[in-house]
Phi, psi and omega in degrees: 000309180308315182294328174298305186302319178296325185293306182307316185290323178293320174297324185287328184289312190265342181214068196292315188304299184301325181292317181295321177301316181298314183294318181291324176298316181302314184298316175303318178292328183284314176307314181295322188295319182283326171306313188284359184296323179289346174268000184236062180273334178251175182284328173295318177286329179290325180264329180232011179056030178059026182045045183231028182279128179287178178296314176302312185290328182287327181294311177292321178290327167300308184301307190287338171290317188289313192250125187225191178293342174303314182286308181301312190267289189300299185291313180301318178293318174296310179280335174290315178292315184278332181245349177073227187280347183280354169293340178308324185294343167295314178301305194299316189292321180299320182296317184273316181275320181280335181252291190302301177305319182293325176291314186296319190271318191254326194302298195297319181287310173320298192297318183292310187288323174299329171285322173299316182269003171058051183250144186240350182221163176302315178304318179294322181290325180292313183306307182285327180293313184261003175055048187225111183283338182286332183294334177286327181287327187281320188283326180292327181290325177291318175295315176297320185288317191274350174276340179299305176303329170307304174303312176314308189296320168306309172307317186285326181299312181287326180305306178300323184290313181292322177302314190281318189282320194258343185085007188276145180300147181308314190288321173300320172305315182300318185290313181304314181286328171300319180293312170315309184298311183298324177305296188284340169288324183287318185271327191253336178066207184297323176297329176290323180290316178299311176297316180288330180286324178294317178291315182295326177292328168291324177300309186303310185299319172296321188284322182289321175300311182295315177309309189290325174295318176298316189292331179283339178265358173293134182318324182288330179265315174058049178056227182297338175294330176288320178303315187291318176298319179297322177296317189296325185261016172097002186245041179278202186284347183232109188285158178264168178249033177243135174233156184300330176285348186081009187252131180294327184294344181257003182276158185285333176294313174305306180302318174308311179300320178299302190295328171301313183291319177300301190273342180280325189255329168316322180297333190295329183237025173274126184313314188290333177261333170293339178297330183299324180283339171300328193262006185281144192285313182203180186290334183287335179282330178290316177305315176298310178297330174301315185287324181292313180294326176289322171298314182299323183285335175293311186295306186294294175302309176293330176280331180293316186280329173292324170295319179288340183288341169282348184308331181286351176280336183274328183238056189303337180275358182121181179313136171295180183301330183280001187069199191298329177292341185266355191292304190289313172315307182298320182294318178300323182284327180284342177284352176061047174292154175283163177310324183294316183293316179301321179297324177292323180291318181301314175296330173297312180289326176303298180310323178299316193265330179300311184292327180293311184300314175300319173296323181297308178302321179289324185282316175300316178292325183297326183295321180283318185276300185293306190274330180268300184293306182296318179291327185231338191261304184229079185293341182260013185302146177278163177300326183293317181298326182290317181299322178289320177292322176308310180303316180289320188285328170304319182286325175300304173314304184301321186293308187283338171292312183298317176305313179294324178298320184296340181273353180042066185294316180200185184290150183304307191297322173301306179303311187287322179287330173299305188301300183302323183289313190286323184286323178283332173295324178295315202245341188295324183290303182298326178288304188296306179292329176299329178287325193249333188251135177275346191272345181296131190258165181298311178308314182295321180298314186289323173303310189298319188291310184288328172298331179290326172283319183300309179295324174305312181298311189290313186291329179298316175299311186298316183286338181293313182293326180295318184298345184092005177291164185224148181085153185302310185293328175291315183295325176294318185289330180274329176299323187279354170291349176251026181303310174322296176311312176305313184293316179299313179305315181288335176282329172298311182302312181299319179284350174266315188286328180297316179282323178306310176303326184296329188289332186253006172236174185320127184279149185291149177305127179295322184293325173298314182290322180300322171296331175284318192253345193300316181271340185279339191269000000 
């Protein structure tokens, strides 16, 4: 406790402005948590916001869940250094494919069908859509397991930033963030996350705009001169497909395409993002939300990667000592921003991450409690009992993620890519086809889900062996460096195997399908 007080005292003495901004932000989140208690009396209100969320709040909730410190720190740092300004195409693609098209294709259909089937989670949707009780159990276990590394990567991204900017020990940073997440999840549930997402989204938009203006004015960038310099040294807006290794797979252009596919289409099947569509009030809110979320993604995603694209000007000799995870924190310090501006940027990044953390904890915990416990252990459990258990499991999810982050298991980008790729590879086929096609069978959905995990394991080993690694640990460590490519392979396989297996397996019951699609079509 004394070390924590000492750290805060040192930070307040040397960097008073950012510390005060941080304290104000934390106080605001605490107020929201306690205010939201009245809005979370039932399980439906705690987990779904009573399915009455408007367009603005739904759009900001979707966007703030989409973009976290993983994007600002891990992805922007790594791909900004390796791709330069061309990394901005990731943010632009995320806006149009990951936001606008996702809302157009999924939102209305998801809202209608989940209401018709009375489902609250993705595993519940699979169970009732495919009339298979085992698919819920398998998918809920996968969701809980693979959302943890995603959550861990967010904690790590924020921890590195706080340690570098505020001088607070990495482990205390993790503890503070975990406590905040647990607080407004325990008391407020989904309404608290949506309300805080809206406020955090406003902070993010303002923070990104200010950050980019200041970054363009930094001596290392010097406005348009920095853009010209990056283009002249091969890190402009259009990447090449040549690599030092001579392999296409190592080129900036190839990896840009892979990251765009993973991050823009993987979101279509991520449980914590799809969950936003369950809660939207009406079709008018969907139309409004589609536009707002796209503009939000353009500003936040495009801004994050554009900012990362300048990193090569700050580190012309290559990655700094801390590797890809240290690029953005070091770049912000070298840009000589004022204490107040560093405080604003830190609150921006904290806002981006807290919303993601709460959504991940809620989605991961619901898979275990609503789908697992309620579905198989105690089917007669009351709504109040389930709500109480869900709150406790949310706390456990937060603690486990924070502990893993404290171990600094691996790079931020790798952790997120493994989680994102595997989950999207498992669910994208069964979910999208399940919304629109009557022909998709239960067996096909199960094959896709099991194949997603299997291919992730197999491709990790294969890529590790191709890299020339030896020993089990070495092979796995080398193989997961190709996690983005593995994820894209899983997603493509799911979209192909799901309809193919449906051709050769038992057709769904017509009466059951009529119940699923009658009101949704």
